[in-house]
N, C-alpha and C positions, 0 to 999 in steps of 0.2 A: 749324168752325174748323180751320185747318191751321197747322202750324209750319214754320219755316225756320231753317236754321243755315248761316251763312257761316263755315266752319271754316278760319280762316287761320292761318298760321304765327306771327303776332303776337297776334291776337285772335280770339275766337269771337263773332260777332254772332248773337244769337238773337231770333226774332220770332214773333209769332202774328198771323194776319190771315185774310182771306177769299180765295176763289179768283179774285177780280178784281184782286188785288195790293194791296189796302188793308191797311196795317199798323195793328193795334190797340195793340200794345205791343212794345217792343224793348229789348234790353240788350246791352252790349258787355262781354266778359269777357277778361282776359288769357289767352293760351295758355301754360299751364305744363305740368307733367307730366299725363299722361292722367287719372289718378284724380281729382286735384284739379280739373282743368278740367271734367270731366264731372259731378262732384258739383255744381258751380255751375250747369251747364247744366240738370241735373235740378231744381235748386231753382227756377229760373225757370219751367220748363214745368209744375212741380207745381201751379201756380195755375190752369192752364187744362186743358180737356178737348179735346185735339186728335185728329182722325180720321186724320191722316197727317202725315209729316214729310219735308221735302225738305232735302238736305244738299249743299252745294258745298264740297269739301274741298281743302286743300292736299295736295301730293303730293311725290313720285310715289305714286300709289295704284292698286291693281289694280282695273280696271273690266271685266275679262273675266268675264262671268257664268258661263262654262263651267269656271272654275277654283275649286278649294277655297278659295283665298285671296282670292276676290272681296271687295272692300271693305276690304282690309288695306293699311295704309300701308307703303310699301316702303322704298327706300334713302334716307330723308330725313336731312339733317344734324341734325335735331332728334332726338337719340339716344333720348330717352325714348319717342318715338312710333314708332321703327323697328319694323316688323313688328307693329304694334298693329292688332287687328281692330276698326276703328272701326264698320263697318256692323253686325257681330255684337253689339257692345256696345250700340249705339243701339236695335237691335231688341229686345234683352233688357230694356233699361231702360224702353222706352215701350210695347212690345207693340202697335204700330201699323205699317202699311206704311211703309217708309223708302225714299226714292228718292235715289240717289246719283250725283253727277257731280263734276267738278273745280270748284274755286272760280272759275277764269276762264271755264269754260263757263257756269256759273251767272250770272256777271256779264254775259256776253254775252247770255244769254237774257233777263235783266232789262232790258237796254238795248234789245234787239230788241222786246220786248213793250210797254215803258212809256217808253222813253227815246229816245236819239238814233238808234236803228235801226228805229223802229216803222213806217216807210214803205218798208222794204227787205226783199227776200227773202233776201239773203245778207249776213251781217254778221260781221265779225271784230272782236273786242275784244282789245286788247293792253294789258297793264299793265306799265309800266316803273317799277320801284321797286327794292327791295333786289335782286330778281331780275327776270327778264323771262318772262312767260308770255302765252299767247293762247288764246282760246276762239272757236269757230266755230259759228254757227247758220245753217242753210239750211232755208227753208220751215218754220220753227218747231221744228226738231229740232236738238239739239246733236250735234256730230260726235265719235264715238269710233271708234277702230280696234281693233287687238288690245288696246291700252291707250289712253291719251289722248295726243294730240300734244304734243311738247315743242318748241314753236316758238321758245322762247328760246334753244335750243341749236343753231340752224342756224349755218353758217359763212358769213361775209361777207368781202369783199375788204378787207384792211387798207390804210389810207392809207399812202402811201410813207414819210412821215416819222413815223409812229406807232411808237415803240419799246416801247410798253407790252406786256408779255408776256401780259396778260389776267388776270382775276380769277376765272374759273371753275376750281374745283379738279379738274374732270374733263376739260375740253377746253382750258383756257387762254383762247385768243382766239376763242371762239365769240361770237355776238351778246351773250349775257348777260355774258360775260367782258370784252367791250369797251365795252358801252354801258349797263349797269345802274347803279343808284345806288351799289352796292358798287364798281363799276369807277371811277366818278367820284371816290369818296372815296379809293380807293387811288392814283389818278393824282395827285390834288391835295392830299390830306391834309385836305380840307374836305368836309363834307356838302354835297350838291348844292343844297339849299335856302338855303345860306349863301353860295353863289358869286354874284358880281355878274353881271348879265345880259350885260355886255360881255365876259365871260371867253371866251377862244378855245375852251374845252372844249365849248361849245355847238355850234360848227361841226362838231366831230368827232362829237358825239352825233347831230346831224342827218344827217351823212354815213352813219353806220352804220344808224340807224333807217330812213332812207329806202331804203337797200338792202333791208332786211328787208321793208318794206312793198311795195316793187316785186316782190320774189320771191313774197310771198303773193298779190299781185294777179294775177301771171302764172299761178300754180297754181290759184287758187280763183275767179278772175273775179268779184271782189267788187263789191257795190253800195255798201257802207258800211264804213269802217274807223274804229273808235273808239279813240283813244289816251288811256289813263288812267294812273294811278299817280303817285307822288311826283315823278318826274323831269319829268313834263309840267305840273307847277305853274309851270314856267318857260314862260309863255304864248307867248313869241316862237317857241318850238320848232315850233308848228303851221305857221306860215308858212314857216319854214326847211325843214321836212320836205316840205311840199307843193312847194316850188320844186325841191328836189333830186329828188323823184319824177318831176316833169315832165321833168327833164333825163335821168334814167335810162331812163324809158319811151321818150323820143325819138320820140313819135308812132307807135310800133309798133302799139299797140292804142289805140282810143278810150277815154279815161277821163272825158270829160265835164268838168263843173265840179269841179275838184279841191278847192275850198273846201267843197263838199257831200259829196265822197267821203271826205275825211279830216277827222274832226271830234273834238270833245271829248265826254266823257260828259255826260249830262243829269241823271242820278240822284244825283249827288254821291256819298255814301257808302252808298247803299241798293241799288245794282244787284245786289250779290252776294246779299244776303239775299232780295230780291224775286225774283231768279232762282231761288234755292233753293226758295222757296215754289212757284214756277211749275212746278218739276219734278214736283210732285204732280199738277198738272192735265193733264200729258201734252203 
């Protein structure tokens, strides 16, 4: 039996299951201060004998195995978790091998193996919620560089009549600053899921997200792009983004059936924890 943790900024999802991705038991816990959160995590896993643990963590987190701070959460806005040695703590608590990656890489791996990306060699999973992040899997392996990519913080071309300064505290008008759920709320004063489908904000969202998707396509030559997160609960966004991607690519490279290229997740809320478990299997 193996364990998995989707360690998100809002909640920790913990599960036990087998190496084929079957989940036997699962729990969702609120992300509070480290000690209280990890005590609850321990209480869940205490009932099971796991041989290894896979973890997809919120970040930024140091994934450079050459550094002493490997597995440490870095400059997160969650102050209690800043500089917390998550990997070291989990190894000490469970005394089993712990496999670590980002939460979005784990989610991408889950969809690659069991969901919307299972027939593709190169898959990008983008989550558009409070923030924006993306994970990339190629031929079964998640991508990490010196650390993990921060694809939500790329810069996109602002629409001419968009006067919004941006919601990102570091960059202002990067992709996350312009198109995240936080940006929607700051622009309108209303949470995205409460906005009517005819609101003009969705055109602006599609404009920025389609630019990002086009940039990722040009760089990574992707077979499948999966768009998830709370903002994508507005289902008409898929068609709007596909239409603008066709416009931006302008037949420069063949993209095939864009309806099959840009898709919704299939695993609902389990891609993260299933992907975390899959980190154990290599």
